[in-house]
SEROTI-974785 format. One record per residue (C-alpha): residue in one letter; x, y, z. Coordinates in pm, whole numbers, padded with zeros to 5 digits, always signed. Example, Ala and Ser with C-alpha at 12.3 -4.5 7.8 and 13.67 -1.06 7.14 Angstrom:
<kepas>
A+01230-00450+00780
S+01367-00106+00714
</kepas>
This chain:
<kepas>
M+00712+03556+07368
S+00709+03380+07702
R+01030+03343+07901
T+00958+02971+07940
D+00891+02917+07570
P+01124+02627+07468
L+01166+02780+07124
A+01292+03103+07279
L+01529+02911+07508
T+01666+02721+07209
M+01722+03048+07029
R+01915+03197+07321
E+02139+02892+07338
T+02211+02865+06966
A+02230+03230+06867
S+02451+03342+07156
N+02757+03210+06973
A+02651+03317+06624
T+02964+03393+06423
Q+02919+03247+06077
V+02747+03501+05851
Y+02659+03377+05503
C+02567+03635+05242
V+02340+03497+04967
V+02332+03691+04638
P+02072+03578+04379
A+02215+03671+04038
Y+02026+03715+03712
R+02146+03949+03437
A+02398+04093+03682
A+02728+04053+03498
G+02805+04423+03529
T+02752+04454+03905
I+02803+04111+04062
L+03181+04134+04112
G+03149+04463+04298
V+02879+04320+04526
V+03090+04012+04605
E+03400+04222+04671
Q+03219+04450+04916
S+03039+04159+05083
L+03365+03974+05152
V+03474+04262+05375
H+03188+04192+05618
A+03059+03835+05564
D+03232+03507+05639
V+03104+03335+05324
V+02946+03479+05010
V+02716+03247+04815
V+02629+03361+04463
V+02330+03180+04317
D+02336+03192+03937
D+01965+03168+03855
G+02009+03044+03499
C+02164+03380+03413
P+02210+03429+03035
E+02507+03656+03112
R+02675+03371+03308
S+02710+03579+03624
G+02807+03272+03824
E+03092+03183+03587
I+03225+03538+03611
V+03238+03510+03991
R+03385+03159+03984
E+03662+03268+03748
R+03747+03578+03950
Y+03744+03405+04292
R+03862+03060+04187
E+04113+03039+04475
N+03900+03209+04740
A+03735+02946+04961
R+03498+03209+05106
V+03319+03257+04773
K+03081+02983+04662
V+02877+02964+04342
V+02552+02768+04320
R+02429+02716+03966
R+02061+02672+03882
E+02006+02528+03535
R+01677+02707+03483
N+01567+03053+03589
G+01318+03019+03875
G+01296+03374+04009
V+01465+03557+04292
G+01279+03353+04555
A+01381+03020+04403
A+01742+03137+04384
M+01730+03263+04741
K+01592+02932+04866
S+01876+02749+04690
G+02118+02978+04872
L+01938+02928+05203
A+01957+02551+05165
Y+02331+02574+05092
A+02397+02803+05391
L+02184+02607+05638
E+02342+02276+05540
R+02686+02422+05616
G+02603+02555+05959
A+02537+02924+05896
D+02429+03124+06200
V+02309+03432+06013
V+02201+03445+05648
V+02184+03784+05476
K+02014+03840+05140
L+02178+04094+04911
D+02060+04178+04560
A+02313+04159+04279
D+02239+04509+04148
G+02451+04683+04412
Q+02164+04876+04569
M+02209+04716+04914
D+02505+04822+05125
P+02699+04522+05270
A+02841+04755+05537
F+02527+04684+05743
I+02619+04316+05784
P+02825+04369+06106
I+02535+04565+06255
I+02292+04285+06164
R+02525+04029+06319
R+02535+04227+06643
V+02157+04277+06647
F+02104+03902+06633
L+02359+03848+06909
D+02190+04108+07130
Q+01835+03988+07053
P+01852+03614+06981
S+01473+03573+06975
L+01454+03776+06653
V+01394+03565+06346
C+01441+03833+06083
V+01594+04177+06033
K+01459+04391+05748
G+01588+04702+05584
N+01388+05023+05605
R+01438+05294+05344
F+01186+05541+05480
F+01357+05670+05793
D+01509+05923+05554
S+01242+06140+05391
A+01482+06209+05102
V+01393+05863+04968
L+01041+05989+04899
R+01184+06258+04670
L+01422+06022+04490
M+01166+05747+04425
P+00956+05791+04107
K+00600+05896+04190
R+00441+05597+04018
R+00670+05359+04205
L+00604+05541+04532
F+00227+05506+04488
G+00257+05139+04393
N+00483+05076+04694
A+00230+05242+04927
V-00059+05027+04799
L+00150+04710+04808
S+00271+04788+05161
L-00087+04826+05287
L-00191+04496+05131
A+00120+04329+05277
K+00021+04449+05624
F-00323+04293+05585
A-00168+03963+05473
S+00115+03944+05727
G-00036+04108+06035
Y+00277+04321+06088
W+00078+04644+06100
N+00358+04871+06221
L+00606+04774+05950
I+00722+05086+05771
D+00881+04930+05463
P+00733+04581+05404
T+00855+04558+05043
N+01224+04619+05121
G+01434+04330+04990
Y+01726+04363+05233
L+01660+04064+05461
A+01864+03876+05720
F+01765+03556+05899
N+01857+03402+06231
A+01953+03062+06088
P+01889+02842+06398
L+01528+02962+06412
L+01487+02954+06034
R+01574+02582+06039
M+01264+02524+06255
L+01034+02705+06012
P+00886+02596+05675
W+01112+02829+05477
Q+01063+02612+05169
A+00713+02764+05151
F+00858+03105+05068
A+00758+03219+04719
D+00986+03155+04420
S+00913+03483+04241
Y+00958+03849+04333
F+00684+03781+04587
F+00958+03623+04801
E+01010+03914+05043
I+00639+03956+05115
S+00587+03580+05147
V+00858+03576+05415
L+00661+03830+05617
C+00337+03635+05569
E+00490+03307+05687
L+00655+03470+05990
G+00348+03680+06069
L+00127+03371+06067
K+00330+03247+06366
R+00352+03597+06521
L+00731+03587+06529
P+00931+03900+06622
I+01119+04089+06351
L+01316+04412+06345
E+01339+04695+06091
L+01678+04859+06061
E+01740+05199+05908
M+01908+05112+05580
P+01928+05367+05297
T+01907+05228+04945
I+02189+05293+04698
Y+02031+05417+04376
N+02230+05337+04062
S+02165+05273+03693
A+02143+04894+03724
P+01838+04762+03534
S+01558+04585+03719
S+01415+04251+03609
L+01090+04321+03793
A+00800+04352+03546
I+00523+04584+03666
P+00246+04396+03477
R+00358+04074+03647
V+00333+04242+03988
I-00016+04376+03915
G-00130+04036+03789
E+00024+03824+04065
F+00059+04015+04389
P-00299+04129+04473
F-00450+03782+04428
R-00179+03612+04634
L-00207+03876+04906
M-00583+03828+04923
K-00538+03450+04966
L-00276+03500+05237
T-00497+03753+05417
I-00784+03505+05426
R-00547+03230+05543
R-00414+03445+05826
I-00762+03542+05947
V-00885+03182+05940
V-00578+03049+06122
Q-00543+03324+06382
Y-00912+03387+06455
F-01078+03047+06403
V-00815+02770+06424
L-00561+02879+06684
D-00790+03107+06882
V-01145+03239+06910
N-01159+03586+07060
L-01335+03921+07048
G-01202+03981+06698
T-01374+03660+06586
I-01706+03781+06725
Y-01665+04119+06557
L-01587+03953+06224
V-01864+03691+06222
T-02136+03925+06350
G-02022+04207+06123
L-02022+03988+05811
L-02368+03846+05888
L-02519+04193+05939
L-02336+04333+05637
L-02457+04053+05410
F-02814+04067+05542
G-02836+04443+05497
G-02678+04431+05153
F-02887+04145+05010
F-03212+04259+05171
G-03160+04615+05048
A-03075+04495+04696
Y-03384+04271+04690
E-03618+04547+04804
W-03460+04788+04554
V-03525+04546+04265
V-03882+04487+04383
S-03946+04863+04398
I-03820+04906+04043
V-04029+04617+03908
T-04349+04717+04090
R-04281+05091+04073
V-04390+05109+04436
P-04150+05295+04669
R-04041+05102+04975
A-04164+05220+05314
T-03923+05403+05544
G-03921+05111+05785
T-03822+04872+05506
V-03536+05099+05400
M-03411+05128+05758
L-03432+04750+05798
A-03167+04728+05526
V-02958+05032+05618
L-02920+04974+05994
P-02782+04615+05974
F-02551+04721+05693
L-02409+05015+05891
M-02380+04808+06209
G-02201+04532+06020
F-01962+04781+05862
Q-01883+04926+06205
L-01817+04581+06349
I-01580+04501+06061
L-01393+04822+06143
N-01382+04715+06509
M-01234+04382+06403
L-00967+04564+06202
M-00884+04785+06501
Y-00863+04474+06721
D-00627+04310+06471
V-00401+04616+06462
Q-00402+04659+06840
F-00305+04300+06918
A-00074+04238+06621
Q+00281+04118+06673
K+00489+04430+06732
T+00776+04508+06500
Y+01091+04648+06656
H+01248+04953+06494
E+01615+05038+06524
L+01769+05367+06418
L+02121+05344+06282
M+02231+05607+06532
N+02111+05390+06822
V+02296+05090+06682
R+02619+05287+06647
D+02591+05414+07004
R+02542+05059+07132
L+02834+04926+06930
S+03065+05204+07048
L+02988+05114+07411
S+03038+04740+07368
</kepas>
């Protein structure tokens, strides 16, 4: 980002005095864990906003009754269940309207440690051009042993597809749900376009990546407990790949044909043309050889194979170009953060 970028200058002016941290907790079927999450969050956040997403267990009422006289705890009630993204957007709207400087998303199942909130606050103060801080579970290799193998494989596939769609190629943990936003910059972005469902976290990356905005991954171990998950695997399989494919196409069109035309554009267009010519010509000649029972000449075969291979190579070159010039993601080890805080 350029030093003279007016957006960056605005960020430095508004985020330098960031003090109000709002913690937004979407709650659905969380009656058993929500009070503990709110209690721990109050230690580190200025305001805790619990969004009752039409919870049949009345999680919001439980919080309202317990913290009736605590002005730092707010409850937003949604009449109908809309998904974690819809609940989070309701919380974002509430926090932004009331002048939040930093908005942190915490899940209601207690698997995200609120103790990281002061670190997140300081990261935004030190780097005001950051729009988002994400958790990263995979600095610690022990997570790989604790995570079920099927979930680990699914996470790996989903992470790769998320990198294609967002353009953040050096993200380590794209699917992590621990998110924090720099509110002054978020107000300038179309955050209402974030997805309503469990696709919310990935849609955040896709919207930010489309504008090549800087984000940071922070070492943040997950707390594994027995809290049930509302995430349905069949729903993920049915929804996520199609949406990721659409967002990947959108990003390529916007970044390589609308906002800019560059070497990657040439690689892509030329590669697709050669790939399609080689594929269709080869398929046509193969069908003709079967119908006529006359083998194709070597020159005919090579006329199909060479364009196909050249097109495939150019597509790979385009992918390498995309990775090389992608928006870099900053990575912060917890140890480095602690050292910086101890010296400040």
